[in-house]
N, C-alpha and C positions, 0 to 999 in steps of 0.2 A: 831704068833705075829700080832697084828692089823696093817693093812697098814696105812701109814701116810695119813690122810684126805687132800683133796685139799684145797688150800687157794690162792686167795680169793674165796668167794661163793656169789651166786646171792641172793639179798634181794627181799622179796615179800611184805614187809610192810615198810612204810616210817620211822617208829620209832622203829621197832623191829629188833633184829639180824636175820641173815639168818636162816632158819629152821635147817640146818646142824650143827649149833653151839651147839645144844643140845648134839650131839654125841661128839663133840670136848671137851665140858666142862666136860663130864662124864669120859674122859680119864685121868683126873688128872690135877694138876696145871701146869705141864710141859710136853710137848709132841712134837713129830715131825709132821710137815705138809709138803705137797708137793706143791711147787710153780708152776707157769704157764709154766716155762721152764723145769720142771721135776726135778729140784734140790730140796733137802730137807733143811728145816731150823727148828730150835727149836722155839716153841711158848710157851710163858708164859701166863697163863690164871688166875692164883690165885692172889688175891689182895695182900696178904702178900709177895708172891713170886715176884710180879711185883715191889713192892717198894724195895725189897731186891736187885733184879738184876739191877735196874735202878741206884743204888748207888754203884755197884760193880766196883772196879778199873780196872778189866780186860775187861770191856765192852767199845767198841769203836764206834764212830759215823762216822768214816772216810769212806765215800762211794766210794773212789777211790780204796779201797782194792779189788783185783780181785775176791774174794769170797764173797763180800758183797751181802746180800740177796735183790734182786730186785723183788718186788711183782707184778709189772705190766710193760709191755713194755714201757710205756710213761716215766718211771723213769730211763731209761737207758741213756738218753742224758747227755752230758758232763756238761751242766748247772745244771741239777738236781743232779748230783753226786758231785757238788762243791759249794753247797749253803752255804752262811755265816750262822754261829751259828748252824744250823740244821746239817750240815755235818762236824762239827769241834769237835776237842777234846781240852782239856786244853793243854797248857796255852793260846792259841790264843782265844778259845772260852770264857774263863773267862775274858779276856781283853775286848772283844767286849761287853759282858754282863755288865761289869762295866761301860762302856761308855753309855749304853742304859738304864740300870735300872732306873736312876733318872727320865727319861722322861715317864716312865710307872709305877711309884710308885703309891701306894694307895692314897697318898696325892695329887699327880698330877692329877690322874683320878677323884677324888672327886671334884676337882676344875672345872671339865668339866661338871658337872651335870646340872647347869642352861642352858648352851648352848645346851646340849643334849636333855633336856626336851623341849626346844623351837623347836628344829628340829623335834622331834617325834610328837609334837603337830601339826606341820605344815603338816607332812605326813598324820596323821589321819584326819585332815581337808580335805585334798585332797581325801582321801578314802570316807569320808562322802559326799562330793560334787559330787563325781563320781556316788555314789548310787549303790545299789546292782543289780546284783552280781559284786563283785570287786575282782581282783586278787592281793593278798597280796605280791606275789613275786616281781613284778615290782613296786608296789606302796609303799612297805615298806621294805621287807626283803633284797632286793638287794641294793636299794639306800642309806639306812641309814648307814650301815657299810662302804659303799664306800665313802660317803661324810665325815664321821667322820675321816677315816684314811687319806683321801686327805687333809683335813684341818690340821690334826695333823702333817703330813709330810711336808706340803707346796707344795703339788702336785696340779696342775690345775684340778679342778673338771670338767671342760668342756670336759676333755678327759675320763670321767668315763666310757662311753660305751666301749671304747677301753680296759681299765683296766679290766672291768667285763668280757668281751668276752675272752680276752687273759688269764686271770688268770683261768677262767673255763676250757679252753682248756689245760692249763699246768697240771691241777689236774685231769681232766677227759677225755681228748681227746685221740686220737690214738697216737701212738709213733711219727709219723711225725707231727701231729697237735701240740702235746705238745712241741716238740723241736722247731718248727717254732714260736709258740706263745711266748715261753720263750726267744728266741733270739730277737723277736720284742720288748718285754718288756725291755730286757737289753739295746737294742739300744735306746729306748725312755728315760729310766732312765739315761743312759750315757750322753745324751744330756742335760737332766735336771740337772744333777750334775755339768756339765760343766758350765751351766748358774748360778747355785747356788754358785760355787766357784768364779765366776766373780762378782755376786751381791747376797750375801746371804739374804734370806728372814727370817721372824720370825718363820717359821715352824721348825720341828725337823731337816730336812735336812740342813737348813741354820745354825741352832745352832751347828750341828755336824761339819759343815765346819769351823765355827769360833772356836769351842772348840777343834776339833781334827785334821782336815785336815790342817789348817794353821800352827799349831805347829808341824805338821809332824807325829802325832800319827796314822793317818789313811791316806791311799792313795786313789786316785780317784777310782780305780777299787774296792777297799774294800767297799767304801761307796755305790757304784752301787750295789754290791752284797747284802749288808745289806738292802738297800731300796727295792730290789726285793723281799726278803723274807718277809719283813713287809707288803708290799702291797698285795702279794698273800695270805698270812695267814689271814690278816684282812678282806679280801673280802670273801673268800670261807667259812671258818668255822663259822664266826659269822652269815653270811647271812643264811646258812643252818640250824644252830641251832635255829635261830629266827623262821623260817618257820616250822621246825620240832616241836618246842616247842608249837606253836599255834595249830598244828594238834593234838598233844598229849593232850593238855588241852581240846580241843573240843571233843576229843574221850573219855575223862574221865570227864563227866559233874559233877559228885559228887565232884571231886577234884577241878574243876573250881569254883563250888559253894562255897566251903570252902575258896578259895582265894578271891572271890568277897565279902564274908561276912566280911573278915578281911584282907585288903590289906597289913597289916604289915607282913603277912605270905609270902610275895613275895620273900624275899631273900632265905628263906628256899625252896620255890618252884623252884627257879632258880637252886639251888644246886641239888635238886632231878631230875629236867629235865636234867641237865648236866650228872648226874649218869645214867639216864634211857635211854635217846635216843642215837642212834647209829650214830652220825654225822660223827665222825672219829673213825674208828675201832682201827687202830694201834696207840698207843701213842709213840711207838718207834720201829725203825728198826735199828739193830745194828750188829756188828761183834765181836766175842770174840777174843781179842788179847792175851789172856792167858787162861788157863783152869779155869772153873767155876763149882763148886759143888753146886747144888741147888735142893732141894726136892728129894733127892736120885738119881739125875741124874748127869752125868759129861758132861758138854759142853766143847768141846775141842777147843783149839786155832784155829782160822780160820773158825769156824762154825758160821752160821748166827743165829741171835736171833730176834724174833718178840715178842712184848708185846701187847696183846689185851686188850685195855681199856674196850671194850664192855663186855668181859667175866669177867675181874677182878672186874668191877663195879657190877656184878651180882653174886659174889661169895657167895654161900649159907653158908659158914663158917663164913662170916663176916657180911652179910646183911640179916636181917629178911625178909622172903618172897621177895627175890630179883627181881622177875619178876612182882611184884606189884608196880604200880605207886602210891605213897603216899606222898603228900606234907607235911604231919605232921610227917614223920618219923624222928628219931633222927640220925640214922646211914646213913646219906647222903654222907659220905666221899667217894671220888672217885679218879681215876687217869686220868680223862678226859684231864686235862692240863699237864699230865705227872708227873714226880717226880724226885727229885734230881737236878743236875745242869742245866738240859735241860727243866725244867719246862717252860710252855708257858709264854713268855715275856708279852704278851698282855692280860693275864687272868683277870686282874682288869678291864680293859676297856671292855672286852667282857661281864663280869658279869653286869656291869653298863648298857650297851646297852640293854641287854636282860631285865633287871629289868624295866628300864624306858619304853621300848617298850610295854611290857606286861601290865604294870600299865595303861598306856594311852589307849591302844587298848581296854582292857576289861572293863575299867571304863566307857569309852565313848560309847562303843558298847556292852552293857551287853548281848544282844541277839544274838551275833555273832554265826554263825553256818556254817558248810561246805556246799557249794552249789553242790559239787561233792562227791560221796561216796569215802571213804578213799581208798578202793581197786582199784579205777579208777584214782587216782591221778598220773600224770606222774613223775616218779622218775628216777634218774640216779645215778649209783654207784654200785660197787660190792666189798664190804669188806673194802675199804680204806676210801673214802669220799662219803657221801651221799648227793645228791642234789635234792630238790623238784623243778621241772621245772615250775609248776603252782600251785597256791593255791586259787581257787575261793571260796569266802565266801558271805554270805548274812545275813541280819539282819532284 
């Protein structure tokens, strides 16, 4: 019997899966992997199987379960194991989603486009004024999603350096760094919520205070936990996806040329980038609360389950030439934002930010190119979240 391969694995390319994933993918749509602490967990890699299990009633998100699969030491902290929405099951999860969904709806996000276009234009102005070479990480990829979520939540943007540093440590730091940063974020947001309850602003936090806290639907600590999740998720994933998307397009000049010939192809290109790049590998970390039969395997109650979006998005049985980046492909469907009740709340906003940023950047800087070979770009991440630390470009 083949030994359960290790997970996570080291990446060698900013936008490609770890080399060892080829072996994992060849072992079938459902297999066992070995975690950092020696425990085993089931990993689902097939596209169809991922969608199937993510809607299975016997799958639980409760990270307080003693056998919940922890994929890295930094996720062992009490705060990480009790996150709002992410670490919740119905009915509480469904109640929170009902409170938040209207604030991230497609209609709500589309209304943000003019403001977002103005913001991006300003960042590109700064890049052009800076002159080549310019680093797109601090000049665009990090500050854009940071400013957008700060404005949306009603969080003071002057504290963005703190948010960016802390959220990065929560997702990619050591166990001690992650726990300390998470507590610092909780303390900050706790004070912010206290102020919002005293004097609600026009941002999302102020609206939730008026709509949910005052009537008694949400408590102070619940709002703190919700704000923590929204702040971290909006910073890390969108920022990394923006940087990785730029690298991928620059490394595929034929596809970039197609996009520049017809900017209306941009929405499709964004979907292909979301399918192709490996910003967040796992779209779900779960525990089976009852037996689950899937793809000829029996996952027993109490066993851990991981769902790899990276491999599901490159399922040869679903996607034509899955390892080829093709912005004209029709089979761009993916599970990058998850599936089922835990689908990413901010996916509409993330798509819009990526589309507006790519449109402005590549239309105003059509000769953009990497100033550093892709193999020399500093990247951080091992199987869970991938971050590009610096992205020097010239034109």
